[in-house]
N, C-alpha and C positions, 0 to 999 in steps of 0.2 A: 568431618561434618563442618570444622573450620573452613577448610577448603573448597566446601560446598557453598558457604556462604560469601566468601571473598569472591569466588566467580561469579554468584549473582549479582552481587554488589556492581563488579566490573561489567557484567553484560548489560545490567539496567541502564548504566553510565553511557555504555556502547550505543544502544538503541534510544536513548534519549538525544545522541548526540546525532543521530541518523533525521532527526525534525530540524534542529537546529546546532550547527549550520548547515549539515550535509544537505537535505531535501532544500533548503530555503536556497543555498547557492545554485544547485544543481537548477531549481526553477527560475532562480534570477536571473541566473545567465541566459536562459532561453529565451527573455521574455524581452520585448522593445525598454530602450534606455529610459521613456518616459515612465514606464511602469513597474521598475525593478524594486523600486522600495515597497511598493505595495504588494508585490508577490513575496518578498522577504515577511514582511508583516504576516501575511495570510498564515505563514507557517508558524511564527513567533507566535498569533495570539492564538492559533489553536493549542498550542502548548500551555498557554493561561487557562483558557476555557475547560477544555477538555480534563486537563490533569485534574483541576478543582473538583469537577462534577465526578471521576471517576470516584476520587477519595469519599465523597460525599454519599454518591448512590449506586455507581457504576459497577463497583465490587459486589456491592448487594446484590444489584439485578443480573451479574454476570454469574455469580459462584454462591449465593449464600444458600442454605440447604432448604428454605420456606420458599413457597411461590409456586409455579404451573408450569408446563412441558416449555413453554415460550420463553418466559423470562422469570426470575426469581425477584422475591420480595424486596422493593427498595429501599424500606424502611426496616429491615432485617439486623443489617448491620450499617446503617446510615451514619456516616460520620466515623466508620472506624470503630464504631460501640462495639465491644466484645471482641476485637480481633486482638491478638496476641501480638506483642511489640516485635516479636521474632520474626512473624510472619509476613511483616511489612514490607521487607526484601522482596518478597514473591508478588504482593500486592503492586507494589511500586514498579515493579517490572512489567507487570499485565499494564498498568497505566501506561507505559510507554507505548503499548500497542495501539492502545485506543488514539492516542495523540498522534502520532504517525499515520493511522489509518484517515481520521477527517483532515488532515493536512495533505495528504494526496489528493484529494478531491480537488484542491483549489487549484491546481494547474490546468484542468480543463476550463475554468471560467476566468482565466488571468485578463488583464487589462479590459473588466466592464462592469464590475460588481462593486456595491458599496460595501465598506467593510462593515459598518453596522449590520447588513443584510447577513454578511457571511458569518458574522459570530452569533447572531438568532437561531442562524441554520444549524450550526455544525453541535449547538447547546440540544436542539430538539433532535438533531438526528442520532447523533451517538447515543441518546437515550432511548427511541425507538428503533434504531436500524442495529446499530453497533452490539451493545449490550444484548439484545437479545439474540442475534445470532452467534455472538460468543458464547451466552448459556447453552443455544443447542447444540453447538459444535463442542465446547470443552466442558461446560458445565454440567454435562449430562442430561439435556433437556432436549426437544422433539427430534432433532437429526441422528444425535446417537442412540435413542431410544427405539428409532426403526430402522437402523442402518448401520452402518461401520467403516464410516470413510475415514482414511487416514488424512490429517492434516495439523501438522508438527509445528507450524510456526505461522500458519493465516494464509492458505491458498483462498478459501471462501471469507473468513471471520476478516481478513484485512483487505487482501487484494481484490477480490470480484466484488466484496461490499463495496470499497470506494471505486470500483470501476463502473458497475451499474449505478450508482449514484451520479458519477461525474458526465455517464451519458445522457440521463434524465435531466440533470441539471444543463446540459449546453442544447437540449432540444427545448426546455421551458423558458430558459433565457435567451436563446438568440444569439447569431453571431456577433461578431465584432462588426463594425463600421469600416468596410473595405475588405474584407475577408473575399478571399476569392480573385478579387481583383487588383490588389495594390501588394508588395512584398512585406511581410511581418518576419523577418531574420533574426535570430538570437542576436542581440547586442553584444555578447561578451562570452562567447564560448570558452575561454580560460575558467571563469567561474562553475562553469556548467560541467566541465571535466574534471575540476576540484572536487565539486559536489558528489559527483559519481565515483570518484577515488576514495570519497569518505564514506558513502555508502556502501561500498564493498566491504571498506574496514570493519565499518558498524553493524555490518549483518552477521559477523560470528556470533554476536551478540544476540541477534534477533534468532538465528538457527540452534547455535549450538546452546544458547542459553534455555531455548524452548525444551530440547531435549532433557539438560539435565533439570529442569524444572518438574517436568511431567515423571521423571524416574521415581521410582519408590525407594523405601528407606531398606527396603530388601536386598537391593541390588549392591553387587560387591563393586569395591573399586577397579578392580579389572575390568568389569562390566561399564562402568563409567566411562572409563578410559577409551574401550572399545567404541562405545557409542559416539562419544564425542569426537573421537577421531576420525569416524566414518562421515559424520555431519559434517565435520570441519572439509574435508576432502571433497565432498559432494556439493557443497556451497563452491568451494573454489573452482572444480573442474568444470560445472555447468555455467559458470559464469563466463569461464574462459571460451569456452565452446558456443555460447550465445553470440558474445562480442564477435568472433570470427563468423560465424554464420552470418550474422547481420551486415558485416562488411563486405562478406562474401556476395550477397543478393544484392547488396548495394551497388556494388562492382558491375555486377552482371545488367543489373537494371539501367543504374544512371551512369555508369562507366566510371565513377568515383567511389572511392572507400573513405568517408568524410569522418572528422573528429567527433561531430554530432551523432553520428552512427555508430561508434563505439562506445559512446558514452551511453547511449540509449540501448546498445546490445546488453551492455553491462548490466544495466537494472532489468530488462528484460530476462535475462537470464537468472538473477537474483531470485526475482518476483516468479518464475516458473520451479525453482528448486525450494523455496520457503515449504510448500505444504510436504515435498516428497523427500526432503533432506534425510528423512530416519526411514525412510520406505525403500528406498532402492541402494543398488552398490552402483560401482563405479561406471559401467557401461551405461546402466540404467539412468544416471547421471549424465552421461556425455549425451545420450538420445535427447534427454529433456531438455538440455542446452541449445543442442543444435535445431532441434524442432521449434524452440522458443524463438530463439535468434530470428531465423529466416521466416518465421510466421508471423512474427509480430513485426518486423520489418517492413512486410508489405502490409499488416493490418493499418498501419498509420496511414497510408496513403487512402485508405477508404473514406475519410472524411471528406476528399476532394470529390469523389466519386459522388457520394450522398447529402452532400451540402451541409453536415453538421461541422459545428467550429469547435472541435477539442483541441484547446488553443497549445498544449505542451502534450500532446498526445498518451494521456491517460487511458482513457479507452481502450487504444490501440495496445499499451503495453502493460495496462496492471487488468483490464478485466480480461483481455485476450491472452495474456501470459497466465494470468490465474486461473482460467478455465482449462489451458493447455497443460499446467504442470498438476494440476488435481486430476484430470483426467488419465494423463500418461502414469499416473500410480496403477492405475486399472489393468494397464499392459504392461509395463516394466518393473512393477514393486518384486522384491524378493523375500523368500522366508528367511533369508541368512542375513537379510539386515534389521533394524532394532525392531520395525515394525510387524514383522515375523508372518507376513501373508504374500503369498505367491500371485502376481497379474497372471494376465492372459499369456503372455509371452512366456512365463517360466512355468506353464502348466497348472495354472490356477482356476481356470475357466472364466466366465463370465460374471462370476458375484461380486468381486471388487470393484470392478469398472461399474457395475450397474449401483454401488454404493457410494462412487464416487460421483456418478451423477446424480443421483436423488440429493447429496449435497449440494452440489454446485445449482440445480434448480431450485431448490427451496430457499437458498441465499439471494439467488435471481428474483424469484417473485416476491419475497418477503421485501427486501429493500429497495426493488423497483417499483413496488405500490407504493408503500410509504414514503418514499422519497419523492414522487409525484405530488402525492397531496403535500408534505410540507413546502416543496418548491411552488407549488401555485397558489397554497395560503400565504405564501412571503408576498409573491408576484402581486396579490389581489390586494394587498394591504401595505406594507411598507415600501414595496418594490424592490427590485433587484439592480436594475441598471443606475450607473451615473450618468449625468446628464450627457447629450453628444458632444457638447462643446468641451465637456470634462474629459470625455474619452478620446476627442481629437486630439488637444492642446496637453494632455498627460495626465492621468489617473493620481500621480503621485504629488502632483500639487494641490489637485483638488479634494482629496480626501486625508493627505497628511502637512500640507504647506509645505513641503519639503521638495529637493530633488536628488536623487544618487549622485550626480555629477555636476560641478559648477564648469558648464558648457560657455565659451566665451563668444561672443561674435564672429562669423567666420571660421570657425574651428572645422567645419565639416564633420562635426559627429551626428551619425544619422538616428534619429527618433526612432 
């Protein structure tokens, strides 16, 4: 038991690190130099706002015993009332998931949104979208009452949830000035690569911590060791495979295998293996990684074809990767894995695939509809966008009165 708590403290710290500094650096390096501070701040402020809300009513809405099929009573355990101190590490672990889910959305709307509007949005969004989906999937609510989808660390709750919200926001808020007409290249891929490496490191807390937290007290030490070992290896192998698959597709389509592609492939693999880390064996993890890396690489280009400005490819990586990782469980899950369910390719028929599909569908519909309502309400009240002048000159100066770099005249540093 002491080892359990020790590991969960470490896992919680790892997932907390995934938002800041890992995601902040990953996204920050992908923006233009005049926007990097704002991008970092969107991750840091998400931690503050969502973290406090989670302790106040988020845990209660997700996991308390009173409420309804869609969300629990927010006042039942408000402010951690009645929660034993020994349980707070589990609460804190779940809190870090809510934080990074909200922060993931920010990459889609980089370079053009007021910080105040972002903070109001995430406070409302986690309350009406994240906490209910968390309850429906992990808290015994609507989805698990009607179907039996496997989602170990957040394919629906985290990645599809954030991805569909990102798609709605980019459609409501609109494109950056100059999108599709002028280059908007990452200003510092070194930061992005460091962020990707830290995300990969932190993801072991994300995936392995989830399967440990979800275990029962009756499980033996050997069972825990077996399940954590499989989850760790699946996370590693899928990520390796996705990175290589992304680079291979890049090389075929564009003639180059890029550093940005490697970083994006890493994240695509991590996203896809998130729901399936405890559902598949090694071969299944390889399949999921390869498919996610290749398909997500192609999916990020859809924004140019359809004209939506997903600044940092949240839709192409998290929505598409989350859907792939969730649905592929229905094909390649194995009863020899901790989940104990055979998918279609292992002789289990279509039932698992159907369960996975319904989990994906309900998440997309619930969050898609409610995010649209929130986004339009903000658009027609306080407004989303900074001024045209501020967007052109630099959102960092406008929103924060600072710049990330001291750039001297004639230095040749691109914005």
